[in-house]
C-alpha positions as CSV (number, residue, x, y, z in Angstrom):
1,M,-0.1,-0.1,0.0
2,N,1.4,3.2,-1.1
3,R,1.2,6.3,0.9
4,R,-2.0,8.0,-1.3
5,D,-3.2,4.5,-0.2
6,F,-2.8,4.4,3.8
7,I,-4.0,7.9,3.5
8,I,-7.4,7.7,2.2
9,K,-7.6,4.9,4.3
10,S,-6.6,5.9,7.0
11,A,-9.2,9.2,6.8
12,I,-11.8,6.6,6.0
13,V,-11.6,4.1,8.7
14,G,-9.6,5.9,11.0
15,T,-11.6,9.4,11.2
16,G,-14.8,8.8,8.8
17,L,-13.8,12.4,7.6
18,L,-14.0,11.7,4.0
19,G,-16.8,9.7,1.6
20,S,-16.0,6.5,0.5
21,V,-13.9,6.1,-2.3
22,N,-16.8,4.0,-3.5
23,Q,-19.7,7.1,-3.1
24,V,-17.0,9.4,-4.8
25,K,-17.3,6.6,-8.3
26,A,-21.4,6.4,-8.0
27,S,-21.2,10.5,-7.3
28,T,-19.2,11.3,-10.3
29,F,-20.7,8.4,-12.5
30,S,-23.9,10.3,-11.6
31,R,-23.5,13.3,-13.0
32,N,-25.0,14.9,-9.5
33,L,-23.6,18.3,-10.3
34,P,-24.1,21.6,-8.6
35,K,-25.3,24.3,-11.4
36,S,-22.9,26.7,-9.9
37,V,-19.7,26.6,-8.0
38,I,-17.0,28.8,-7.0
39,V,-12.7,28.3,-6.4
40,I,-10.9,30.3,-4.0
41,G,-7.5,30.5,-5.3
42,A,-6.0,30.8,-9.3
43,G,-2.7,28.0,-8.6
44,F,-2.5,25.3,-9.4
45,S,-5.0,23.6,-7.1
46,G,-7.4,25.8,-7.7
47,L,-7.4,25.5,-11.5
48,A,-7.2,21.5,-11.7
49,A,-10.7,22.2,-9.7
50,A,-12.4,24.3,-11.9
51,L,-11.0,22.5,-15.2
52,K,-13.0,19.1,-13.4
53,L,-15.9,20.8,-13.2
54,K,-15.8,22.4,-16.4
55,E,-15.0,19.6,-18.3
56,L,-18.3,18.3,-16.1
57,G,-20.2,20.5,-17.7
58,T,-21.0,22.7,-14.6
59,K,-20.6,27.1,-14.1
60,V,-17.3,27.9,-12.5
61,T,-16.1,31.6,-11.0
62,V,-12.3,31.5,-9.7
63,L,-12.0,34.5,-7.7
64,E,-8.0,35.2,-7.3
65,S,-5.9,37.2,-4.9
66,R,-2.8,38.2,-7.1
67,N,-2.3,40.3,-9.5
68,R,-1.3,37.0,-11.6
69,I,-2.6,33.1,-12.4
70,G,-0.3,30.4,-10.4
71,G,0.0,31.1,-7.4
72,R,3.1,29.4,-5.9
73,V,3.8,28.8,-9.4
74,F,5.9,31.7,-10.8
75,S,8.0,31.3,-14.1
76,H,10.2,34.6,-14.5
77,K,12.3,36.2,-17.2
78,P,14.7,38.3,-15.7
79,E,15.5,41.5,-17.3
80,S,19.0,40.9,-17.2
81,A,19.1,37.5,-19.1
82,Q,19.0,36.6,-22.6
83,G,14.8,35.8,-23.1
84,Q,15.5,33.0,-19.9
85,V,12.8,31.7,-18.2
86,I,13.2,30.6,-13.8
87,E,11.5,29.2,-11.7
88,L,10.7,31.7,-8.4
89,G,8.0,29.0,-7.1
90,A,7.9,25.4,-7.9
91,E,10.0,23.4,-10.0
92,W,9.5,20.0,-10.7
93,V,8.3,17.3,-12.2
94,G,9.0,13.9,-11.2
95,E,8.8,10.4,-13.2
96,S,5.9,9.5,-11.3
97,H,3.6,12.3,-11.3
98,E,0.8,11.0,-13.9
99,R,-1.7,14.0,-13.9
100,I,0.6,17.0,-14.1
101,K,2.1,15.1,-17.6
102,S,-0.8,13.7,-18.5
103,L,-2.1,17.3,-18.8
104,C,0.9,18.2,-20.8
105,T,0.4,15.7,-23.4
106,K,-3.2,17.2,-23.6
107,F,-2.0,20.7,-24.2
108,G,1.0,20.0,-26.6
109,L,3.4,21.0,-23.6
110,A,7.1,19.0,-23.6
111,L,8.8,18.0,-20.6
112,D,12.6,18.0,-20.5
113,N,15.0,16.1,-18.8
114,N,15.3,18.5,-15.2
115,Q,18.0,16.2,-12.9
116,F,21.5,16.8,-11.8
117,E,24.2,15.4,-10.2
118,S,25.5,16.7,-7.0
119,D,28.5,18.3,-6.8
120,L,29.3,18.7,-2.5
121,T,31.2,22.0,-0.4
122,F,31.7,20.5,2.7
123,N,34.1,22.0,5.6
124,G,35.7,24.2,2.7
125,S,37.0,21.4,0.5
126,Y,34.9,20.6,-2.8
127,S,34.1,17.3,-4.3
128,K,32.8,16.5,-7.4
129,S,29.9,14.4,-8.4
130,G,31.5,11.2,-7.9
131,Q,34.2,12.0,-5.7
132,W,32.3,12.0,-2.3
133,D,29.9,9.1,-1.2
134,F,28.2,8.2,2.4
135,S,29.4,5.9,4.7
136,P,29.1,1.8,3.5
137,A,26.0,1.9,6.5
138,M,24.1,5.4,5.3
139,N,24.5,3.2,1.5
140,Q,23.0,-0.1,2.6
141,F,20.0,1.6,4.6
142,W,19.7,4.1,1.1
143,E,19.5,0.8,-0.9
144,Q,16.8,-0.8,1.7
145,K,14.8,1.5,2.2
146,T,11.6,0.5,0.1
147,A,11.7,-2.9,1.4
148,I,11.8,-1.8,5.5
149,W,8.7,0.9,4.2
150,E,7.2,-1.7,2.8
151,K,7.2,-4.4,5.6
152,M,5.9,-1.9,8.3
153,S,2.2,-2.6,9.3
154,E,-0.1,0.8,9.7
155,K,0.3,0.7,13.7
156,Q,4.3,1.1,13.0
157,K,3.7,4.0,10.4
158,Q,1.4,6.2,12.7
159,K,4.1,5.6,15.3
160,L,6.9,6.5,13.1
161,D,5.5,10.0,12.4
162,K,5.9,11.0,16.1
163,M,9.5,10.1,16.0
164,D,11.6,12.8,13.8
165,W,13.7,12.0,10.3
166,W,16.8,12.9,12.4
167,R,16.2,10.7,15.3
168,F,15.0,7.6,13.0
169,L,18.2,7.8,11.2
170,S,20.5,8.3,14.0
171,T,19.4,5.0,15.4
172,K,20.5,3.0,12.2
173,N,24.5,3.4,13.3
174,L,25.7,6.2,10.8
175,T,28.6,8.0,11.1
176,D,28.5,11.8,12.2
177,Q,29.2,12.6,8.8
178,D,26.5,10.9,7.3
179,M,23.9,12.8,9.4
180,L,25.6,16.1,8.9
181,L,25.1,15.0,4.7
182,R,22.1,14.2,4.9
183,E,20.5,17.3,6.9
184,L,22.2,19.2,4.3
185,L,20.0,17.5,1.2
186,D,16.9,16.1,3.1
187,S,16.3,19.7,4.4
188,T,16.1,21.0,1.0
189,D,13.5,18.8,0.2
190,F,11.2,19.5,3.3
191,G,12.4,23.0,3.4
192,E,13.4,23.0,7.5
193,S,15.5,21.1,9.6
194,I,15.6,17.4,9.5
195,R,15.3,17.6,13.7
196,H,11.4,19.3,13.0
197,T,10.6,16.6,10.0
198,S,8.1,13.7,10.8
199,A,10.0,10.5,10.1
200,Y,7.0,9.2,8.5
201,A,6.8,11.7,6.0
202,A,10.0,11.6,5.3
203,L,10.3,7.6,4.9
204,A,7.4,7.5,3.3
205,E,8.7,10.2,0.1
206,Y,12.1,9.0,-0.4
207,A,10.8,4.9,-0.5
208,E,7.7,5.6,-2.7
209,S,9.9,8.3,-4.9
210,S,11.8,8.1,-8.1
211,E,16.2,7.9,-8.0
212,K,16.1,11.2,-7.4
213,N,13.2,12.1,-5.8
214,E,10.6,13.1,-8.4
215,M,12.8,15.9,-9.3
216,D,13.0,14.4,-13.0
217,L,11.5,16.8,-15.6
218,K,10.4,20.9,-16.1
219,I,8.1,22.0,-18.9
220,R,9.6,24.1,-21.5
221,G,9.0,27.3,-21.2
222,G,8.6,27.0,-17.3
223,N,5.7,25.6,-15.7
224,A,3.5,28.7,-15.6
225,M,2.6,27.2,-19.5
226,L,0.5,24.8,-18.0
227,I,-1.0,27.4,-15.6
228,Q,-1.8,29.7,-18.6
229,K,-3.3,26.3,-20.8
230,M,-5.4,25.6,-17.4
231,A,-6.7,29.3,-17.4
232,E,-7.9,29.4,-20.8
233,N,-9.1,26.0,-21.2
234,I,-11.7,26.8,-18.2
235,G,-12.2,30.1,-19.6
236,M,-10.5,33.7,-18.5
237,E,-13.7,35.6,-18.6
238,N,-14.3,33.1,-15.6
239,I,-11.0,33.5,-13.5
240,L,-11.2,37.0,-11.7
241,L,-8.1,38.2,-10.3
242,S,-7.5,41.0,-7.6
243,H,-10.7,40.0,-6.0
244,S,-9.2,38.8,-2.6
245,V,-11.8,37.0,-0.5
246,S,-13.6,38.8,3.2
247,S,-16.1,36.6,3.7
248,I,-18.2,33.5,2.8
249,D,-21.5,33.3,4.8
250,Q,-23.5,29.7,4.4
251,S,-26.6,31.3,6.5
252,N,-28.4,30.1,3.0
253,S,-27.9,26.3,3.0
254,K,-28.9,26.8,-0.6
255,T,-26.5,29.2,-1.2
256,I,-22.8,30.3,-0.2
257,E,-22.2,33.9,-0.7
258,V,-18.7,35.5,-1.2
259,T,-17.6,38.3,-0.3
260,C,-14.6,40.1,-1.8
261,S,-12.8,43.0,-0.5
262,N,-13.0,45.4,-3.5
263,G,-16.6,45.0,-2.4
264,K,-18.1,42.3,-4.9
265,I,-20.2,39.5,-3.9
266,F,-20.9,36.2,-5.4
267,S,-22.7,33.0,-4.8
268,G,-22.7,29.6,-6.1
269,E,-24.0,26.5,-4.6
270,K,-21.0,24.8,-3.5
271,L,-17.5,26.3,-2.7
272,I,-13.9,24.8,-3.3
273,C,-11.0,26.7,-1.1
274,A,-7.6,26.3,-2.3
275,V,-5.8,28.5,-1.1
276,P,-2.9,27.9,2.0
277,T,-3.8,27.9,5.3
278,F,-2.8,31.4,5.9
279,S,-4.9,33.0,3.6
280,I,-8.3,31.0,5.3
281,L,-7.8,32.6,8.4
282,K,-8.0,36.1,6.6
283,M,-11.0,35.2,5.9
284,N,-14.5,36.1,7.9
285,W,-16.8,32.5,7.9
286,K,-20.4,32.1,8.7
287,P,-20.8,30.0,10.6
288,L,-17.3,30.5,12.0
289,L,-14.7,27.8,11.8
290,P,-15.1,24.4,14.0
291,Q,-12.3,24.9,16.8
292,N,-10.7,21.6,15.8
293,T,-10.1,23.0,12.2
294,L,-8.8,26.7,13.7
295,D,-6.4,24.5,16.1
296,A,-4.7,22.7,13.2
297,I,-4.6,25.6,11.0
298,N,-2.4,27.3,13.1
299,E,-0.4,24.3,14.2
300,L,0.2,23.4,10.9
301,Q,3.6,25.5,9.3
302,Y,4.7,26.4,6.7
303,A,8.7,26.0,4.5
304,R,10.5,29.1,5.0
305,I,12.4,29.0,1.5
306,G,14.4,31.5,-0.5
307,K,15.2,31.3,-4.2
308,F,18.1,33.8,-4.9
309,P,18.7,33.8,-8.5
310,L,22.7,34.8,-9.8
311,I,22.7,35.8,-13.7
312,F,25.9,34.7,-14.7
313,K,27.9,36.2,-18.2
314,E,29.2,32.8,-18.6
315,R,28.4,29.3,-17.6
316,I,31.0,28.8,-14.8
317,W,29.5,25.6,-13.7
318,K,30.3,24.2,-17.5
319,R,27.9,20.7,-17.1
320,D,24.8,21.9,-18.0
321,D,23.2,19.4,-15.1
322,F,25.3,21.0,-12.8
323,D,24.1,21.2,-9.0
324,M,25.8,21.7,-5.5
325,I,25.2,20.9,-1.8
326,T,27.2,23.5,0.8
327,D,27.5,23.5,4.1
328,T,26.9,27.5,4.4
329,P,24.1,29.6,5.0
330,A,24.1,29.3,0.5
331,H,23.2,26.2,1.5
332,Y,22.2,24.5,-2.5
333,F,23.2,25.7,-5.8
334,Y,21.6,24.0,-8.9
335,H,21.9,25.4,-13.1
336,G,18.3,27.4,-13.6
337,T,18.5,27.8,-17.2
338,K,19.3,24.0,-18.5
339,N,17.9,23.3,-21.7
340,Q,17.8,27.3,-22.8
341,A,20.3,28.2,-25.0
342,G,22.4,31.1,-24.5
343,K,25.9,32.3,-23.0
344,H,24.5,34.2,-20.0
345,G,22.9,31.5,-17.8
346,I,21.3,31.4,-14.3
347,L,22.3,30.0,-11.3
348,M,20.1,29.5,-8.8
349,C,20.5,29.9,-4.8
350,Y,18.1,27.9,-2.9
351,A,18.3,28.1,1.1
352,T,15.6,26.6,3.7
353,G,14.9,27.2,7.1
354,D,17.3,29.3,9.2
355,K,19.5,29.7,6.5
356,A,16.7,31.0,4.4
357,D,16.4,33.5,6.8
358,S,19.4,35.0,7.4
359,L,20.0,35.2,3.5
360,A,16.6,37.8,3.4
361,S,17.4,39.8,6.7
362,V,20.7,40.6,5.1
363,S,21.7,43.6,3.0
364,Q,22.0,42.7,-1.0
365,K,25.4,44.0,-0.6
366,Q,26.1,41.0,2.3
367,R,24.1,38.5,0.8
368,K,25.8,38.6,-2.6
369,E,29.3,38.3,-0.2
370,I,27.8,35.4,1.4
371,I,27.0,33.3,-1.9
372,M,29.9,34.4,-3.5
373,E,32.6,32.7,-0.6
374,A,29.7,29.7,-0.4
375,L,31.2,29.3,-4.5
376,K,34.4,30.4,-4.0
377,P,35.9,26.6,-3.3
378,A,34.7,24.9,-6.5
379,F,35.1,28.6,-8.8
380,G,37.3,30.3,-7.1
381,R,36.1,34.4,-7.4
382,A,32.9,33.7,-9.2
383,E,31.7,37.1,-8.8
384,K,33.8,38.8,-11.8
385,Y,31.6,36.7,-13.7
386,L,28.5,37.9,-12.1
387,K,25.8,40.3,-14.4
388,D,23.0,40.7,-11.5
389,D,21.0,38.8,-8.1
390,M,17.7,38.6,-7.3
391,M,15.5,37.2,-4.4
392,Y,12.1,35.8,-4.0
393,Y,11.7,34.3,-0.2
394,W,8.3,32.9,0.3
395,A,8.1,33.2,3.9
396,Q,7.5,36.5,3.0
397,D,5.0,36.1,0.4
398,K,1.7,38.0,1.8
399,Y,-0.7,35.3,0.4
400,S,1.1,32.2,1.8
401,S,3.8,32.7,4.4
402,G,5.8,30.5,3.2
403,A,6.8,28.1,0.3
404,Y,4.8,25.1,1.2
405,A,3.3,22.8,4.2
406,F,5.6,21.3,6.7
407,Y,4.3,18.3,8.6
408,G,6.3,18.4,12.0
409,K,6.5,15.0,13.7
410,G,2.9,13.6,15.1
411,Q,0.7,15.4,12.5
412,W,0.5,13.4,9.4
413,F,-2.4,11.8,11.2
414,E,-3.8,14.4,13.7
415,V,-3.1,17.5,11.6
416,M,-4.0,16.7,7.8
417,P,-7.3,14.3,8.3
418,T,-8.5,17.6,10.3
419,L,-7.5,20.2,7.7
420,K,-8.9,17.9,4.8
421,Q,-13.1,17.8,7.0
422,S,-15.7,19.8,4.7
423,H,-17.3,22.6,6.5
424,Q,-20.6,22.4,5.1
425,N,-20.4,23.2,1.6
426,V,-17.1,23.3,1.1
427,A,-14.1,21.9,0.5
428,F,-10.6,22.3,1.0
429,A,-8.1,21.9,-1.6
430,G,-4.2,22.6,-1.8
431,E,-1.2,21.1,-1.4
432,H,-1.0,21.1,2.1
433,L,-3.0,18.6,1.7
434,A,-1.8,16.3,-0.3
435,D,0.3,13.1,-0.8
436,W,3.3,15.0,-0.4
437,Q,3.6,18.8,-0.2
438,G,5.6,21.0,-2.2
439,F,5.1,19.4,-5.7
440,M,2.5,20.4,-8.4
441,E,0.8,16.9,-8.6
442,G,-0.4,16.6,-5.3
443,A,-1.8,20.4,-5.6
444,I,-3.5,18.7,-8.9
445,Q,-4.5,16.0,-7.7
446,S,-5.9,18.1,-4.2
447,G,-8.0,20.0,-6.7
448,E,-10.0,17.5,-8.5
449,D,-10.1,14.9,-5.5
450,A,-11.9,18.3,-4.0
451,V,-14.4,18.1,-6.8
452,D,-15.0,14.6,-5.7
453,E,-15.9,16.0,-2.4
454,I,-18.4,18.3,-3.5
455,L,-20.5,15.8,-5.2
456,T,-20.7,13.8,-2.1
457,M,-22.1,16.6,-0.3
């Protein structure tokens, strides 16, 4: 049983918060559709829900606070680059991401290989890919991780959620360097230290993902290409930008009334709320959200991730598949313009947690000095090739206050099922309710699942 099946089964059997799979299928085939549905949020989750509703034949209105579609998918073309595109938000498509791959096929979008081979800077020493490794004990554990996961009972998996990933690894007789390297590598996946990450969430993701942990592919031309195609098929006239929802009124059992901060009012039979929990709390709910839902929202954290793109006059890293993990505050680098033509190139500096906080809080001059110092073991004085540098720090994003949801120990089987619970005629969606956090695939699946959910109301 994979994690998605396990989550669904746990929610149905353990909490009874979701409709059964058979009910969902039956209601879908019966086409028991509401005549109109309001979707809040024009990120991947909201657009996936809206697209499915449109294809099923219901009227849909999407309300988006930002002045653009895409949410935390943010493809960007820096003015100082040569028409190249980078991702300031969600980046990778995994080999196992069937929904997003299917949508790309449907809309004629190409997927390019976006895998990297990792170099390492550690204790001031630089090692190219293939020149550094973990201990034999660590490699043996990593080879066996899927078998270990598959042999675990449901009770053992739930117990595992009470432990953090660092503590779990510390029981495997690994070296101090193994533990440090796992912290550096794995915190880039979860957005915070592995001392806070649920061991269940970590082992499940690594045991079930591809060799590169689903960092496999990228949409040619930018991930926003798919966002745009989905929006066009929903109908741009049905997607209203700069419409921040201020209140949701369900006093009338047959109609939901939504009021935006600009004074406009919309009504529908059902509603799908596909925004981060930080934005949910800004809305005035009538009736109020249940206390256990509010408690779960306040308990869930979002990862502090910053992207600090570096635009170089020439690609000093030479390899198209270059990335590098470091033990410095700059944390991690990868080639952001892989598969894109041009002499110029963009190296992405990617930091998480306290490191991201530190880089975002200093001046631009100090930040550049820190990053250039981190590159020095590999490239010497890289600053002489630097043309421009930028920053986008998701912890300061006013709509999400973080990059993606971060489930700490003890939260998978308590917080997530509560957040998935519908509120009268409102279903919730978003990557925070997906099998794995931080992936576009999960956002899409969650949006489509929310449509199935409203069909059972």
